[in-house]
C-alpha positions in Angstrom: 15.3 -7.8 -13.9 12.4 -5.8 -12.6 10.9 -2.4 -13.0 7.9 -0.8 -11.2 6.3 2.6 -10.9 5.2 4.7 -8.1 4.6 8.5 -7.7 4.9 11.5 -5.4 3.0 14.7 -5.4 4.8 18.0 -5.4 3.7 21.6 -5.7 4.5 23.2 -9.0 4.5 26.7 -10.2 1.3 28.7 -9.7 0.0 26.1 -7.2 -0.4 23.4 -9.8 0.2 19.9 -8.4 2.7 17.9 -10.4 3.3 14.2 -10.2 6.8 12.8 -9.9 6.9 9.2 -11.2 9.1 6.4 -9.9 11.2 4.1 -12.0 12.9 1.0 -10.4 15.7 -0.9 -12.0 18.1 -3.7 -11.0 21.7 -2.6 -10.3 24.7 -4.6 -11.3 27.2 -4.0 -8.5 30.6 -5.6 -8.6 31.9 -7.4 -5.5 33.5 -4.3 -4.0 30.5 -2.1 -4.6 28.2 -4.7 -3.1 30.3 -4.7 0.1 30.3 -1.0 0.3 26.6 -0.8 -0.2 26.0 -3.1 2.7 28.3 -1.0 4.8 26.7 2.2 3.8 23.3 0.8 4.6 24.5 -0.2 8.0 25.9 3.4 8.6 22.5 4.9 7.7 20.8 2.4 10.1 23.1 3.4 12.9 22.6 7.1 12.2 18.8 6.6 12.3 18.9 4.7 15.5 21.3 7.0 17.2 19.3 10.1 16.1 16.1 8.6 17.3 17.6 7.7 20.7 18.9 11.2 21.0 15.5 12.7 20.3 13.9 10.5 22.9 16.5 11.4 25.5 15.8 15.1 24.9 12.1 14.5 25.2 12.5 12.6 28.5 13.9 15.8 30.1 11.5 18.1 28.4 13.8 19.5 25.7 13.8 19.2 21.9 16.4 18.7 19.2 15.8 19.1 15.5 17.4 18.3 12.2 19.7 21.3 12.1 21.2 20.6 15.5 21.7 17.0 14.8 23.4 17.8 11.5 25.9 20.1 13.3 26.6 17.4 15.8 27.1 14.9 13.0 29.7 17.1 11.4 31.5 17.3 14.7 31.3 13.5 15.2 33.1 12.9 11.9 36.3 14.5 13.3 36.2 12.1 16.3 38.6 9.2 15.8 36.1 6.8 17.3 33.5 7.8 14.7 35.8 7.8 11.7 33.4 5.3 10.0 30.9 8.2 9.5 33.3 9.8 7.0 33.1 6.8 4.7 29.5 7.6 3.8 28.6 10.5 1.4 27.5 13.5 3.4 24.3 13.9 1.5 23.2 10.3 2.2 23.5 10.5 6.0 22.0 14.0 6.0 19.1 12.7 4.1 18.7 9.9 6.7 18.4 12.6 9.4 15.9 14.5 7.2 13.8 11.3 6.9 14.0 10.8 10.7 12.9 14.4 11.3 9.9 14.0 9.0 8.9 10.7 10.6 9.0 12.2 14.1 7.0 15.3 13.0 4.3 13.2 11.4 4.0 10.3 13.9 5.7 11.5 17.1 9.1 10.6 18.5 7.8 7.7 20.5 5.9 6.0 17.7 8.8 6.0 15.2 10.4 2.5 15.0 14.0 1.4 15.3 15.6 -0.1 12.3 16.5 -3.6 13.2 19.4 -5.3 11.5 17.4 -8.5 11.1 14.1 -7.0 9.9 15.3 -3.9 7.9 16.6 -4.1 4.4 19.6 -1.8 3.7 18.7 1.3 1.8 20.0 4.9 1.3 19.1 7.9 -0.8 20.9 10.4 -3.0 18.7 13.5 -3.0 20.6 15.7 -5.4 20.2 15.1 -9.1 23.4 16.8 -10.2 25.5 14.2 -8.2 23.9 11.2 -9.9 24.2 11.6 -13.7 22.5 8.9 -15.7 23.6 7.7 -19.2 22.3 5.1 -21.6 24.8 2.5 -22.8 22.7 0.4 -25.1 19.1 -0.6 -25.7 19.0 -2.8 -22.6 21.6 -1.2 -20.3 22.2 2.2 -18.7 24.6 3.4 -16.0 24.5 5.9 -13.2 27.3 7.6 -11.3 26.8 7.2 -7.5 29.1 9.2 -5.2 31.9 7.0 -3.7 30.6 4.1 -5.8 31.6 5.3 -9.3 29.7 4.2 -12.4 27.2 1.4 -11.9 25.3 -0.4 -14.6 21.6 -1.1 -14.3 19.1 -3.0 -16.4 17.2 -0.5 -18.5 13.9 -2.4 -18.6 11.9 0.7 -19.5 12.8 4.3 -20.5 13.2 6.9 -17.7 10.8 9.2 -19.4 11.9 12.4 -17.8 14.6 14.2 -15.7 15.9 12.5 -12.6 15.3 14.3 -9.3 16.7 11.8 -6.7 17.6 8.1 -6.4 17.2 5.5 -3.7 19.3 2.4 -3.6 17.9 -0.7 -1.7 18.5 -4.4 -1.4 15.8 -6.9 -2.0 17.1 -10.4 -1.3 20.3 -11.0 -3.1 19.8 -8.2 -5.7 20.2 -4.4 -5.4 17.8 -2.0 -7.0 17.8 1.7 -7.7 14.6 3.8 -7.8 14.7 7.1 -9.6 12.2 9.9 -8.9 11.5 11.3 -12.3 9.7 14.4 -13.5 7.9 13.2 -16.5 6.1 16.5 -17.2 2.7 15.1 -16.4 0.4 16.9 -13.9 -2.6 15.7 -12.0 -5.8 15.2 -14.1 -8.7 17.3 -12.7 -11.6 15.6 -14.5 -12.1 12.0 -15.6 -12.8 11.2 -19.3 -15.9 9.3 -18.2 -17.4 11.5 -15.4 -20.6 9.4 -15.1 -18.9 6.0 -14.3 -19.0 4.9 -10.7 -18.1 1.5 -9.3 -18.0 -0.2 -5.9 -15.3 -2.7 -5.1 -15.5 -5.4 -2.5 -12.3 -7.0 -1.3 -12.4 -10.7 -0.1 -10.3 -13.6 0.9 -11.5 -15.9 -2.0 -11.5 -13.3 -4.7 -9.2 -10.4 -4.4 -11.7 -7.8 -5.6 -15.2 -7.9 -7.0 -16.9 -4.9 -8.6 -20.6 -3.8 -8.5 -20.6 -4.5 -12.3 -20.0 -8.2 -11.7 -16.3 -8.2 -12.6 -14.0 -10.6 -10.6 -10.4 -9.5 -10.2 -8.2 -12.4 -9.1 -5.1 -14.2 -10.4 -6.7 -17.6 -10.3 -9.5 -17.0 -12.8 -8.3 -14.0 -14.8 -8.7 -14.1 -18.5 -5.9 -14.6 -21.0 -5.9 -10.9 -21.9 -6.4 -9.3 -18.5 -6.6 -9.7 -14.7 -10.4 -10.1 -14.4 -13.2 -12.3 -15.4 -17.0 -12.0 -15.5 -17.4 -15.5 -14.2 -17.1 -16.2 -10.5 -14.4 -18.7 -9.3 -15.5 -22.3 -8.8 -13.0 -23.3 -6.1 -12.8 -21.9 -2.6 -9.9 -19.9 -1.1 -8.5 -22.9 0.8 -8.8 -25.5 -1.9 -5.7 -27.3 -3.2 -6.0 -25.4 -6.5 -5.5 -22.0 -4.8 -1.7 -21.4 -4.5 -2.0 -17.6 -4.3 0.7 -15.8 -6.3 2.9 -18.9 -6.4 2.8 -21.4 -9.3 1.8 -25.0 -8.5 5.4 -26.1 -8.7 6.6 -23.2 -6.5 3.9 -24.0 -3.9 5.1 -27.7 -3.7 8.7 -26.6 -3.4 7.8 -24.1 -0.6 6.0 -26.8 1.4 9.1 -29.0 1.1 11.3 -26.1 2.3 9.0 -25.6 5.3 9.5 -29.2 6.3 13.2 -28.9 5.8 13.2 -25.7 7.9 11.5 -27.6 10.8 14.3 -30.2 10.8 17.1 -27.7 10.6 19.0 -26.5 13.7 18.6 -22.8 14.7 21.6 -20.8 13.8 23.0 -23.3 11.4 24.2 -22.6 7.9 21.7 -25.1 6.5 18.8 -23.1 8.1 20.1 -19.9 6.6 20.2 -21.5 3.2 16.6 -22.7 3.6 15.4 -19.4 4.8 17.1 -17.7 1.8 15.4 -20.1 -0.6 12.0 -19.5 1.0 12.6 -15.8 0.7 13.3 -16.1 -3.0 10.0 -17.8 -3.6 8.0 -15.3 -1.5 9.8 -12.4 -3.4 8.4 -13.7 -6.7 4.9 -13.9 -5.1 5.3 -10.3 -3.8 6.3 -9.0 -7.2 3.5 -10.8 -8.9 1.0 -9.4 -6.4 2.3 -5.9 -7.0 2.0 -6.4 -10.7 -1.6 -7.7 -10.3 -2.6 -4.7 -8.1 -1.1 -2.3 -10.6 -3.0 -3.8 -13.5 -6.3 -4.0 -11.6 -5.9 -0.4 -10.5 -5.2 0.7 -14.0 -8.4 -1.0 -15.3 -10.6 0.4 -12.5 -9.3 4.0 -12.7 -9.3 4.1 -16.5 -12.9 3.1 -16.8 -14.5 4.8 -13.7 -14.6 8.4 -12.4 -15.4 7.2 -8.9 -14.1 4.1 -7.2 -15.6 3.3 -3.7 -13.9 0.9 -1.3 -14.6 -0.3 2.2 -12.5 1.5 4.9 -10.6 -1.5 6.2 -7.9 -1.4 8.9 -5.8 -4.3 7.4 -3.1 -4.1 10.2 -5.7 -4.5 12.9 -7.6 -7.2 11.0 -4.4 -9.3 10.6 -3.2 -9.0 14.2 -2.6 -12.2 16.0 -4.9 -13.5 18.7 -4.0 -12.6 22.3 -3.4 -15.7 24.5 -5.9 -16.8 27.1 -4.3 -17.9 30.4 -5.9 -20.9 32.1 -7.0 -19.8 35.6 -7.2 -23.4 36.8 -3.7 -24.3 35.5 -0.9 -21.9 36.2 1.3 -21.5 33.2 -1.3 -23.0 30.9 -3.5 -21.5 28.2 -7.0 -22.0 26.9 -7.8 -22.6 23.2 -8.2 -19.2 21.5 -8.6 -20.1 17.8 -5.1 -18.9 17.0 -4.5 -21.4 14.2 -7.8 -20.5 12.4 -7.0 -16.8 12.8 -3.5 -17.3 11.4 -5.0 -18.9 8.3 -7.4 -16.0 7.8 -4.6 -13.5 8.2 -2.5 -15.4 5.6 -5.4 -15.3 3.2 -6.0 -11.5 3.7 -2.3 -10.7 3.3 -2.0 -12.9 0.2 -4.8 -11.0 -1.6 -3.0 -7.7 -1.1 -5.9 -5.5 0.1 -3.8 -2.6 1.2 -1.6 -2.8 -1.9 -4.7 -2.5 -4.2 -5.9 0.6 -2.4 -2.4 2.1 -2.6 -2.2 1.3 -6.3 -5.7 2.8 -6.9 -4.7 6.1 -5.2 -1.5 6.2 -7.3 -3.2 5.6 -10.6 -6.1 7.9 -9.8 -3.8 11.0 -10.1 -3.3 10.3 -13.8 -7.0 9.7 -14.7 -8.8 12.1 -12.3 -10.6 9.3 -10.5 -12.0 10.0 -7.1 -11.3 7.3 -4.5 -13.8 7.1 -1.7 -14.0 4.9 1.4 -17.1 4.0 3.3 -18.1 2.2 6.5 -17.9 -1.6 5.8 -20.5 -2.5 8.5 -23.2 -5.0 7.2 -22.4 -4.5 3.5 -22.3 -8.3 3.1 -25.6 -8.8 5.0 -27.7 -6.1 3.3 -29.9 -6.7 0.3 -28.8 -4.6 -2.6 -32.3 -4.4 -4.1 -33.2 -0.7 -4.0 -36.8 -1.6 -3.0 -35.7 -3.8 -0.1 -32.4 -3.1 1.8 -33.1 -5.6 4.5 -30.2 -6.4 6.8 -30.1 -10.1 7.9 -27.1 -12.3 8.5 -29.2 -15.4 7.4 -29.4 -13.9 3.8 -25.7 -14.8 3.4 -26.2 -18.5 2.8 -22.6 -19.3 2.0 -19.4 -17.5 0.9 -20.7 -17.0 -2.6 -24.5 -17.2 -2.3 -26.8 -14.4 -1.2 -30.6 -14.9 -0.9 -32.6 -12.1 0.8 -34.9 -13.5 3.5 -37.3 -10.7 2.9 -37.7 -10.1 -0.9 -36.0 -13.3 -2.2 -33.4 -11.3 -4.2 -30.6 -13.8 -5.3 -27.1 -12.7 -6.4 -23.5 -13.5 -5.9 -22.6 -12.4 -2.3 -19.6 -10.4 -3.3 -21.4 -8.6 -6.1 -24.2 -7.8 -3.7 -21.7 -6.4 -1.2 -20.0 -4.3 -4.0 -23.4 -2.8 -5.0 -24.0 -1.8 -1.3 -20.5 -0.2 -1.2 -21.3 1.7 -4.4 -24.6 3.0 -3.0 -22.9 4.2 0.2 -20.2 5.8 -1.8 -22.7 7.6 -4.0 -24.6 8.8 -0.9 -21.4 10.0 0.8 -20.4 11.9 -2.4 -23.5 14.1 -2.6 -22.9 17.7 -1.7 -25.7 18.7 0.6 -27.0 22.3 0.6 -27.7 24.4 3.7 -31.3 23.3 3.9 -30.4 19.6 3.7 -31.3 18.8 0.0 -28.8 17.8 -2.6 -28.2 20.3 -5.5 -30.8 20.0 -8.2 -33.4 18.5 -5.9 -37.0 19.0 -6.9 -38.1 19.6 -3.3 -38.8 23.2 -2.7 -40.2 25.1 0.3 -43.7 26.5 -0.2 -44.1 30.3 -0.6 -44.1 32.1 2.7 -47.8 33.0 2.4 -48.8 29.3 1.9 -46.3 28.0 4.5 -47.6 30.4 7.1 -51.2 30.1 6.1 -53.1 32.3 3.6 -55.1 34.0 6.2 -52.2 34.9 8.5 -51.5 38.6 8.8 -48.1 39.7 7.7 -45.4 40.3 10.3 -44.8 43.7 11.5 -41.5 45.3 10.5 -38.9 45.1 13.2 
């Protein structure tokens, strides 16, 4: 039983940007519908991989094939007895798969688009036409939707749809199936924030998920009873026994037991699959809690601030594993490279959900008119935030939480100090500079021409 929100931007009439909201609900498939959904997901995966290989084969010989040509070939393949399984899937679903492939290849290039592995990809498919998926409300807690070749399927109505349905995506998450409706709720993008003068900088960390320049700490471990933030910094560190991330204390103990059981199980055995499934169930709860935390934090930040400034962080590169170091004196051996320590850091970064918070901020900002800015993160944690100082010194960062400037003696929480530097950089980056280099409204003015050139200078001759 879960519901979440997301959004998509579309162009409305007269060039007005409209926002399509997302509504996610848990489906209640029967046994036959569940089997067909798995099969339909496999068909879409095969169509994606075959279409991608065909595009790459054309590129190898200097040719190109697009969506229209692949759709024609797909219609011809349905009449082939060897490809009769294609006819089992609704036509709009596999055509939408080719559309998604075409969009991915145009945006990222044919060689950068990934295959959909059976082991790493969760089955999903999309119904793009609203008239083919009518939705009805059964009771206060239940609704139903008609899916082509599925029939009527019930879903848990955990929140109202709030608008007209445009499309629907069905996907499996663990042992449950979910449907995500793209809904036109009639709301457009907000052009101006209700508090245009509010500006905040946000520093993301491995101990505290996010710290603002106003001294507010966003983290699940020390959030208040009525929110997701606190004005008091955390006492314990990120690797302390009390920090279990988005798992409860009991779930963290159970997960460690499952890890030990996994190490004793034989690869490919049924027992190992059961253990992996149980570990996945726990991690799924943590993932949902993390997404809920990011949504609440983003709502608070965008509601109260017209400008939110973040560091420009490449999370994927920051969480990449360390390359091995071959030992030149020992063929086949490797030198220590700090892989275990880097793996722990990667786990802490991913557990805090840095990228998820940025995505949630950009999604919520469309409803409040908040501007999301990103700045260079270099030396923000080593720079003194005192406007009269600004000294950059690594020794000023005495510990994870303590900052004491070696020049002026300014003392502050290290994360708050970094957030203030991020805010200052975001403010500087947001200034609109005029042609002569001064911000609008600047009191600096050039002297009159007679004074600038000298009072006694003779006027220039007309050209």
